[in-house]
C-alpha positions as CSV (number, residue, x, y, z in Angstrom):
1,M,6.0,-2.6,-13.3
2,L,6.3,-5.3,-10.6
3,D,9.4,-4.9,-8.5
4,Q,11.1,-8.3,-8.2
5,R,12.1,-7.5,-4.6
6,W,8.5,-8.2,-3.6
7,T,9.0,-11.9,-4.0
8,G,11.7,-12.1,-1.3
9,L,9.7,-9.8,1.0
10,I,6.5,-11.7,0.8
11,E,8.3,-15.0,1.4
12,R,10.0,-13.5,4.4
13,L,6.6,-12.5,5.7
14,G,5.5,-16.1,5.5
15,G,3.4,-15.7,2.3
16,C,3.4,-17.3,-1.1
17,P,3.9,-14.5,-3.7
18,L,1.7,-14.7,-6.7
19,P,1.9,-12.1,-9.5
20,L,-1.6,-11.3,-10.9
21,A,-2.4,-11.0,-14.6
22,N,-4.2,-7.7,-15.1
23,T,-5.8,-8.4,-18.5
24,V,-8.1,-11.3,-17.5
25,Q,-11.6,-11.0,-18.8
26,N,-13.3,-11.8,-15.4
27,P,-11.2,-10.6,-12.5
28,E,-13.7,-11.8,-9.9
29,M,-13.8,-15.3,-11.2
30,Y,-10.0,-15.3,-11.6
31,L,-9.4,-14.2,-8.0
32,E,-12.0,-16.7,-6.7
33,A,-10.2,-19.5,-8.5
34,L,-6.8,-18.4,-7.1
35,G,-8.2,-18.3,-3.6
36,I,-5.9,-15.4,-2.6
37,D,-5.6,-14.6,1.1
38,G,-4.3,-11.0,0.8
39,L,-3.6,-8.4,-1.9
40,V,-0.6,-6.1,-2.3
41,M,-1.3,-3.2,-4.7
42,T,2.2,-2.2,-5.6
43,G,4.0,0.8,-6.9
44,G,4.7,1.6,-10.6
45,N,3.2,3.8,-13.3
46,D,0.8,6.7,-12.9
47,I,-2.9,6.1,-12.4
48,A,-4.2,6.7,-15.9
49,T,-7.1,9.0,-14.9
50,L,-4.8,11.5,-13.2
51,A,-4.3,14.8,-15.1
52,D,-1.0,14.8,-17.0
53,A,-0.4,11.1,-16.3
54,T,2.7,10.2,-18.2
55,D,2.7,6.4,-18.2
56,G,-0.8,5.3,-17.3
57,A,-2.1,1.8,-18.0
58,S,-5.9,1.8,-18.0
59,E,-6.0,-2.1,-18.0
60,R,-4.1,-2.1,-14.8
61,D,-6.4,0.5,-13.2
62,K,-9.4,-1.5,-14.3
63,F,-8.1,-4.8,-12.9
64,E,-7.0,-3.2,-9.6
65,A,-10.4,-1.5,-9.1
66,A,-12.1,-4.9,-9.5
67,A,-9.5,-6.7,-7.3
68,Y,-9.9,-4.0,-4.6
69,A,-13.7,-4.3,-4.7
70,Y,-13.5,-8.1,-4.6
71,C,-11.2,-8.1,-1.6
72,T,-13.0,-5.5,0.5
73,E,-16.3,-7.3,-0.2
74,K,-14.8,-10.7,0.9
75,G,-12.9,-9.3,3.9
76,I,-9.5,-10.1,2.3
77,P,-6.7,-7.8,3.6
78,V,-5.3,-5.2,1.2
79,L,-2.0,-3.4,1.5
80,G,-1.5,-0.5,-0.9
81,V,2.1,0.7,-1.4
82,C,2.9,4.0,-3.1
83,R,0.8,3.9,-6.3
84,G,-1.3,1.2,-4.7
85,A,-2.2,3.5,-1.8
86,Q,-2.9,6.3,-4.3
87,M,-5.2,3.9,-6.1
88,I,-7.1,3.0,-2.9
89,N,-7.6,6.7,-2.2
90,Q,-8.9,7.4,-5.7
91,L,-11.2,4.4,-5.6
92,S,-12.5,5.5,-2.2
93,G,-13.4,9.0,-3.4
94,G,-10.1,10.9,-2.6
95,R,-7.9,13.0,-4.8
96,M,-4.3,13.4,-5.8
97,E,-1.9,16.3,-6.5
98,R,1.5,16.6,-8.0
99,M,4.0,17.5,-5.3
100,P,7.7,18.4,-5.4
101,N,10.5,16.9,-3.4
102,H,9.2,13.4,-3.1
103,V,11.4,11.6,-5.6
104,A,14.5,9.5,-4.7
105,Q,15.0,10.8,-1.2
106,R,14.3,10.1,2.4
107,H,12.2,12.3,4.6
108,A,10.8,12.6,8.1
109,I,7.3,11.4,9.0
110,I,4.8,13.0,11.4
111,W,2.7,10.3,13.0
112,S,-0.8,10.5,14.3
113,D,-1.2,10.5,18.1
114,V,-4.0,7.9,17.8
115,L,-3.1,4.7,15.9
116,P,-4.0,1.0,16.0
117,S,-1.6,-0.8,18.2
118,S,-0.2,-2.9,15.3
119,W,1.3,0.1,13.5
120,H,5.0,0.4,13.0
121,C,6.1,4.1,13.0
122,P,9.5,4.7,11.5
123,P,10.8,8.3,11.9
124,A,11.8,8.6,8.2
125,V,11.0,6.7,5.0
126,N,12.1,6.5,1.4
127,S,10.1,8.4,-1.2
128,Y,9.7,7.7,-5.0
129,H,6.5,9.4,-6.0
130,V,5.4,12.5,-8.0
131,W,1.8,12.2,-7.1
132,A,0.7,12.6,-3.5
133,I,-2.4,12.7,-1.4
134,P,-2.9,16.3,-0.1
135,A,-4.0,16.7,3.5
136,D,-7.6,17.5,2.4
137,G,-7.5,14.9,-0.4
138,L,-7.8,11.7,1.7
139,A,-11.0,9.8,1.0
140,P,-13.7,10.3,3.8
141,R,-13.7,6.6,4.9
142,L,-9.9,6.5,5.3
143,T,-8.0,7.7,8.4
144,A,-4.6,9.4,8.1
145,A,-1.9,7.7,10.1
146,A,1.1,9.8,9.0
147,W,2.1,12.9,7.0
148,A,5.2,14.4,5.4
149,S,6.3,17.9,6.4
150,D,4.3,19.4,3.5
151,R,1.2,17.7,5.1
152,S,0.7,15.2,2.3
153,V,-0.6,11.9,3.6
154,E,2.1,9.2,3.9
155,A,0.0,6.5,5.5
156,F,-3.6,5.6,6.2
157,Y,-6.0,2.8,7.2
158,S,-9.7,2.0,6.9
159,T,-11.8,1.7,10.0
160,D,-14.4,-0.5,8.2
161,A,-12.2,-2.8,6.1
162,A,-8.8,-4.6,6.3
163,V,-7.1,-1.9,4.3
164,T,-3.7,-0.3,4.9
165,G,-1.9,2.3,2.7
166,I,1.7,3.5,2.9
167,I,3.4,5.8,0.4
168,W,6.9,4.5,0.9
169,H,8.4,1.3,-0.4
170,P,9.3,-1.4,2.1
171,E,10.6,-3.7,-0.7
172,R,13.3,-1.2,-1.5
173,E,14.8,-1.0,2.0
174,D,18.1,-2.8,2.5
175,A,17.0,-4.0,6.0
176,L,13.6,-4.0,7.8
177,S,13.3,-4.3,11.5
178,S,11.3,-7.1,13.1
179,E,8.6,-4.5,14.0
180,A,8.3,-3.4,10.4
181,L,8.1,-7.0,9.2
182,A,5.4,-7.8,11.8
183,F,3.4,-4.7,10.8
184,L,3.5,-5.8,7.1
185,A,2.6,-9.4,8.0
186,R,-0.4,-8.1,10.0
187,A,-1.5,-5.8,7.3
188,L,-1.7,-8.8,4.9
189,G,-3.4,-11.1,7.5
190,L,-0.2,-13.2,7.8
191,D,1.2,-14.7,11.1
192,D,3.4,-12.0,12.8
193,N,4.4,-14.3,15.7
194,Q,7.5,-15.4,13.8
195,F,9.0,-12.0,14.3
196,N,8.6,-11.9,18.1
197,A,11.9,-13.7,18.6
198,E,13.7,-11.0,16.6
199,R,12.5,-8.2,18.9
200,P,14.9,-7.2,21.7
201,E,13.7,-7.7,25.2
């Protein structure tokens, strides 16, 4: 389920992409040995515990839960993308709903008036998901940053951990602005200064 386009994007952000094996016996020992500096929880199959999940993978859910707990405990940045953001919400006590009109299309985004200064706020994003976070389904310790027109949550962040969630797929965009790249780099704890030269004066 890992999109190969993540490799090029992580390298462009200045990181070293490392796919993780989700069937290891001891995830904490595994992640400690690898010495990861950031975690991307990517898109893909349904979360197995959701009602009517069609292609769940419980071993992936179990590993991602352990990896998320490990990273938040160690202060390692986590970026959740689409399914990854949904998983963060589930693990944090939120809930999901099936929602129409979110598959294979672009739609406008409504942004919060109060955001951390590092956020990049595109007016519209791609959309490839069936499950969504309803307005009242975001976990209590997460703060909404953006919504779709149906009020489903499209982006969020944590105020007490280095955690960012976006429901769209940056790896599927043909081109990303320097602001978008800098945002992703910051979300993963990478150096965003390399993108300053790309920004127009």
